N, C-alpha and C positions, 0 to 999 in steps of 0.2 A: 504494500500499499504506500509506504513512505517513498519508494522509488517513483511510482506513478504521480504522487503529489509534487515531488521536485520536478519532474519533467514538465509538468503543467506550468509551473512557475517560469521555466525557461522559455516556454513557447508563448506566453502572454506578453513579454516585455518586448516593446518595440524599439528599444534604445540601443545604442552602440555599447559595445563591451567596455567596461571601465578600464581594461588593459591598455585601450587605445586612447583613453582621455587623460587629461591632466588633472591630477587630484587637487581639488580646491584648497587654497591656503587657509589654515585656521585663523580666526579672528581672536586676538588676545583680549582679555577683560580683566580688570582689577575687582570686579563684583564677586562677592563670595555667596554662591547660591548652592546648587545642589549637585554640582559636577566635580566634587573635590576628592572623592575617595581614591586613594592610590590603588593601583591594580597591577599585578604581574604582567609585564609586557608593555607597560605605558611608556617605557623608555623609548619605544619605536617612534613616539611622537616628536622626538628630538628636543625634549625638555626634561629637566630634572624631575625626580620623583615628586608627585604632587602633594602639597600640603596646603595649609590655609594661606596660600599666597595667590598670585597671579595664576588663573586656570583658564581653560577653554570651555566655553559652554554656550548653549543656545539661550538667549535671553527670554525672560517670560515667567520663570518660577518653577516650582517643583512639578513633577509628573506623576499621575496616578492612573494606571490603566482602567479603562472603562469596564463596567460590569460584563459586557459582552466578551472581554478577553478571557474570562473565566469559563466559557462555554465549550472547552474542548480546544482542539488545534485551530490554529488560525495563522495568518500572515503577519509576521513580525518585521518591520522595517529596521535595517541596519543604517544608523544615522550618524554622520560625522558631527561631533559635538561643536566644532568650530564654524560650520557652515550651515548645518541643517539639511545638507543634501543627502538623499537616500541612495546608498551605494548598492544595495540589494534587498532582498526579502527572503526570510527563511521561514520554513514550517516549524512552529513551536508552540508551547502552551504557556499559561501563566506560571506554572511551576518552573518552567525553563527560565522564565524573566527573573522570578525571585531567587532561584538557585544560583544565578550568575550576576546577582546584584544589578540587573537591568543592563548588562554590558556583554560586548563580545570579548572573549579572552584571547582571541587570535585574530589576525588580519583576515578581512573578508572582502573580496572584490574591491581591493584598493583602499578599504577603510581600516585603518590600523587597530591593533589591540586596544580596548578601551571604548570603541565605538558603542553608541547607545542602541538598545533595543526598544522599539516604540511600536505598540500594536497598531496594525494598518487595516487588516481585512478579516472578516469572519469566513469561515468554510462555508461552502454551498451544501445544500442537502445531501448531495452524494458524497460528501467528504473531501471534495476538492479544494485545494488552497492555491490562491494566486495573489498577485499584487502588482504595484508599480514601483519602478526605481529609474534612475538616470539623472543626468546633470541638471534637468529642469523640474525634478521632483524634490521638494523640500518639506520638512517638518515644521509646523507652526506651534511652537511651545506655548503661545498665549492661550490657545483653545484646544491644543491636542489634536489638530487636524493636519492635513496634508495639502499642500499647494501643488497642483499638477500642471506642468507646462509642456507644450508641444510645438514645434515649429518645423516647417518643411518649404523648401524652395524648388520649383521646377520651371520648366518653360512658360507655363501659364501664368505663374505668379507665386506669392509667398502666402502661406497659411500659418497663423499662430492661434493656439488654443490655450486658454487658462481656465482652470476649475478647481474647486474646493472639494476635498474628500473627507466626509465624516465617517470614521472607522465603524462606530456603533450602527450605522445605517446600511453598511455593506451587505449584500446578499440578504436583504430584508424579505424577499420573496422566495428565498432558498435557491435562487438560481442566478441572478445577475448581480455581480459586485457593483455595477454602476448605479444601483439604487442609493449608493452613499455619495453620488456626485451632486453638487449644487452650485449655483453661481457660475454657470458655464458661459464663457464669452469666447466666440470664434471670429477671427478676422480673416478675410481673404482680400489681398491687394494684388490686382493683376499686373502683369508686365505692361509697360507703357506701349501704346500704338498710336503713332502720329501726335506724340506728346500728350496723349490722353490715358487715363487709367480709370478703372472701376474698383470701388472698395465695398465689399459686403461685410456687415457686422451683424452677427447672430447672437442673441442673448436668451438663455433659458434659466429658469429657476432651478429646475431639476432635469436629469437626463431624459426623463419621459414626458416632460411638459412642452407645450407649444413654444416654438421659438419666435420671438419678434426679430424681424429683419430690417435693416436699413441698407439700401443699395444707392451708393453715391457715384456719380459720374463726374470726375473732376471738372471744376469750373463750369458746370452745367446744371443738372438737376439731381434731386435726391427722392427716392421712393421708399415709402415705409409700409411694412406689412406686419400682421400680427400672428402669422403662421406660415408654414411651408406651403399649405394648401392655398393660401391667399397669393403667395408669389407664383405658384404654378398657374393659378387662374387668371391673374391680372397682369403680370409683368409685361408680356408682349403688347397687350392692348394699351397699358399705360404709357409704355415707351413710344408706340406709334402716335399716341394722341399728343404727347408732349413734343414730338418732332413736328407734327403738322401744326401745332399751335404756334410754334417758332418759325413757320414758313418753309420747312424743308420738304423736298419732293421725295415720296417713298417709293413711286413705281420704277423710276429710272435713275437711282442715285449715282453721283459721280464716283468713279472708281477711285478708292483711297480717300474719299471725302469724308465729311463729318458723319453722315448718315451710315455709311458702310463701317466706319470705325466704330461708332457707338453700338451697331449690330453685332460686330465681332467681340467687343468687350462684354456685351450682355451674353454672348454665348459662352464666354469663360464662367460667368456666374451660373449658367445653366448646367455646365459640366461639373461645377462644384457641388450643385444639388444631386447630380448623379440621375438615377433612373426615375426620380419623381416626375420629370418633365415628359417622360414617355408613357405615362400611365393613361389607360383608357378612361 
C-alpha cells in the first residue's frame, strides 16, 4: 500500500525536480519564536547549533496541526523554515509529526535536516495520498494554509495561477483534493500581435464555483462575465457589436488590420477555455 501511495505523490506534482533548482536562501531573523530546538543534522544549514539566538523561521507564530491531521495517513509538506517553500510531500501520520518533533531528521528533496513538517492534505476515501510542492508552493504560518502558484509561458502567451489551500478542507468529498482550494485567481496574457495583447482574468471563490472573467484588449475594450457559460454564449457577439459600434467592417476586414488582430487575440482566449467553446 505504501508503495502505491508514494507513487501517486510523484505522479501528481507538476513541478520541476528540486535537484535542478536553486535552493532558496534562508531569511535570518532575530525573533525568538518556535523554531529554535537544536536537532541532529542541523549543522547542514551552515550555522552553529541553534540556541536562543538568531534562528531561521517562518514568521507568524506557533503551529498546531488541525484536527483532520489525526484522521490517519495524510500528505505532510516538507517546508524550508527560512523561506516557507514546500520541497516535497511525504505520506505520514500525526504520530510521525510528534515522534520527530515536527521536523525532518534528514535532507529531503533539497530541504536540509531540520526542515518542518506541516499537514497539507487528507487522504481520499480509497486511501490515496497526494499533495503539492515546488518553488511556487509556500506555507503561510499566519493561518496554517498553503499558497499555490503556477506559471507557464508558451507561444500563445503567459498563464499565472495563484490559489490558497486549506488543508482541513481537502478531499472533503472523499475524492478531490481540490475541495481545499479557495481564492483562485488565473491570469492569461497573450503574446502581442500588431502591438496589441489580450488579458484574461478569472476569479473563483472555490475550485467548483462559477468563475468571474474579465477579458481586456489593450487600449480598446474590456468585457466582463460572471461564468464560463456566459463567456461561451456572449463573447463572439459582444466582440462583433463593439467592433461595429466603433465603425469597423466585419465582412471583409483588412489583412493584418485591427479587426483581424482582435479576432486572432480572442482566439487565444478561446483556446485557453479549451473545449467549452465547442460544446453543443
